[in-house]
N, C-alpha and C positions, 0 to 999 in steps of 0.2 A: 224463068228462074231455075238455076241449076239445082239438081237434087243433092241434098246434103248427104255426105257419107255417114253411114250408120256407125254408132259407137259399139265396139265389141271387144271383149276380152275372153280368152279361153283359159285363164289362169285359175280363178277361184270364184265361188259364189256361196251364199249362205241364206238360210231362212230361219225360222224361229227355233228349230231344234237340231240343225245340222250345218256343218261347214264342209264344203267339198273343194279339194285342191287338186288340180290336174286330173280330175276324174276319180280321186281317191277320197274316201270319207276320212276326215281328219282324226276323229276320235277312235274309230274302230280299225282303221287301216294304217294310220301313220303314227299316232302317239304311242310311245313305248315300243315301236317297231323299227323306226328309221332313226339313224344318227343324224346329226346336224349336217354332216357332209353329204349323206344320202339325200337329205331334203334339198340341199343346194343343187345336187345333180338333177333331181326331179324338176326343180324350177327351171334349170338351164336347158335341159334336153327334152322335157315333156314325157319322160319315162323313168321308171325306177332303174337303178343300176344293177348289173349282174354282180355276183359276189366279187369277181376280179376287178370290175370297174369300181366297185365300192372301195376296195383296198387301195387302188391306184389314185382315185380322186381324193380320198381322205388323206393320203400321203402327201400329195402336192399341196393340198390346202394347209395341212398342219405345218409344213415346212415354212410357211410364210407368216405364221401367227406372231412369232417373236424373233427379234434380232437386236435386243438391247436398246441403248440410248441413241436411237436413230433420229434423224430430223423429224420424222412423223411422231415418234413418242415424245420428243422434246416439245414439239408444237402443241401436242395434246396436254402435256403437263403445264405449259405456260398459259394456255388458254383456260384451263381449269383454275389456275391460281387467280386469274382475273375474273372468272365467272363461275364460281363453284356451285351456283344454283342451276347450271345448265350443263350437266355432264355430256349430253348429246352434242353440244356445241364443241366441246373439247375433242370428242371422238371425230367429229366432222372435220375439225381443223387438222387433225393428224392425217386423216384420209386424203386431204387435199394435196399432201406432199407425195403421193404415190404417182410418180411420173417416169420420165425416160431414164432417170438415174437410179431411183430406188423403186423396186418392186415392179413398176410399170414396164420395165425392159422385157419382161416375160411376154408382153403383147407384141413388142417389136420382134422378138425372136420367133414367136409363132407366125407372125405375118411373113417374115423372111422365108421360113420353111414352107408355109402353105402357098406362097406365091411361086416358089421355086418348083414345088410339086403339088399342083392343084388336086390331082387324083393320086392317092397312094398306090393304086394299081400300076400307074405309069412308072413308079420307081423300081419295079421288078427288073426291068430291062435298062434302067438308066445307069449311066456312069456317074456314080455319086462323087467319086474323087474329082472328076472334071467339073461337075456341077458345083461342088464346094469351092474349087479354085476360082471359078467364075464369080461366085458370090463374094468371096473375099476380095478379089481384084476389083469388083464393082464398088464395094464400100471404100476401098483404098483410093480409087480414082475420084470418088466424090468427097474424099477427105472426111469420111464419117467412121465412127467406131462400129465395129461389128457387134451387134447385140448378142448377149448370152455367153460371152467369153471373157475371161479375166476377172479379177476382183482386187479392189484396193487393199483389203485386209487379209483375205484367205489366200495365202501363197505358200507353196506353188500349186495347191489344190484347194478348191472349195469343197470341204468334206460332205456337203449336202448332195452334190451332184452324183458322185459315185454311188451313194446309198440309194438315191432315187432311181438311178439306172439299174441297180441291182434288183430293186422291187419291181421295176418295169419288166426285167427279164424273167423274174419269177412268175409274173402274171400274164406274160405273152404280149407286152406292150413295148418291146424293143425293136420295133419295125423301122421302116425307111426314114421316118422323121428323126428318130433317135440316132440312127446311123449317120444321117446327113449332118446333124448337129455336131456329132463327134468328129466327123471329117472336116467340117468347117474349122473347128478348133485346131486340128492337125495342120491344115493348110495355112491358117493364120500364123501359127507358130513358125512355120517355115519361112513365110514371107516377111514377118516382122522380126524374126530372129530372137524371140523371147517366149517364155512360157505363157500361154493364153488358154488355160484349160476351160472347159465348159463350167459355168457357174450355176448357181441354183435356179436363176430365172431362165437360163438357157435350157436347163434340163426340164423345167416345168413347161416352157414353151413347146419343147419337143414332145413331151408326154401328153400334154393337152391336145396337141395335134394328132397324136396316136389315138386319143379318145374321141377324135372327130369333133372337137369343139372349135367353132369358128374363131379366128384370131381376134375379131372385134370384141369378143366377150371374155377373152382370157384374163385381161387385167381385173375383171370382176372377181376372179378367184382370190386375187391378192387383196382386194377391197374387203371381201367378206371375212377373210382370214385375219387380216391385220386389225380389223375392228375389234376382234376378240382380244388381241394382244393389247390394244390401246385401253380397253376397259381395265385390264390388269394393271397397266401403268397408272391409270387414274386412281384405282383403289390404293396402290402403294403411295401415291401422292397425297391421298387423304390421310393415311396412317403416318407417313414419315415424309413430309414435304421437302422437296429440293428446288422447286422452281424459283422461289424467291431468292434462295442462296445463289443459284445460277445467274439470276438477273443482277444481283448485287455485285458478284465477281466480274461479270461481263462489263458492267458499267464502270467499275473501278479500273479494270485493265484498259478498256477502250478510251478512257478519259485521263489516264495517268499522266500523259504528256501535257495535259492542260493544267495539271495540279502542281507542277514544279514550283518550288518557292521562288518568288520574285527576287531578283538581284537589286540591292539598294544602291 
């Protein structure tokens, strides 16, 4: 009989009078000392952030908390209207919409960058312009959109990206991944002949890579951030509901052609 694998976690443990998280006492070392973003950094990286890492990680997380009546916030509101006894279900419904089009594209951008430059030290002697051109041409040949550039609403510039890059420069995180992301945008604009600036998820994918966060976990930053925003939308839905009105209008417009008066 094969030996069973032992069950193990290094995240947290507790006994009758204490709780320890990642080796830190929750009550004496974390509560009142760490921000929510710092706590998230600790959970993801197994260590406390440096002051500059704290600024940078909190900035990219805060960027994703809110973006108005997006599909995720609408899904949360609609779900809450049908199940007001389960707010967590409404938040979960909204989070299910974080994919390749909304928020989740930060994962695709980080993956693109980290696969192109597995080791940041390699980028010191790399021709980033050539590498960026190869990346864009590769996506074009596969008839795929280049992640992290362009935006359906924010034109010609997504205002969040320049600000994030400014914060990155101020804190020493404007390294090869940020530069490569910017060059990808430049090459794409030349090839496609239209403005395709780096968007917020592209900037976050690049900065998360500068923070040495593996691309597979990058979408998680969007998940934890957007959950906060969805709670805000649900609170507003409690106070001033709009979901039922949206449902009514959608139904009326979608079925208007069926409601035409019959000709006698």
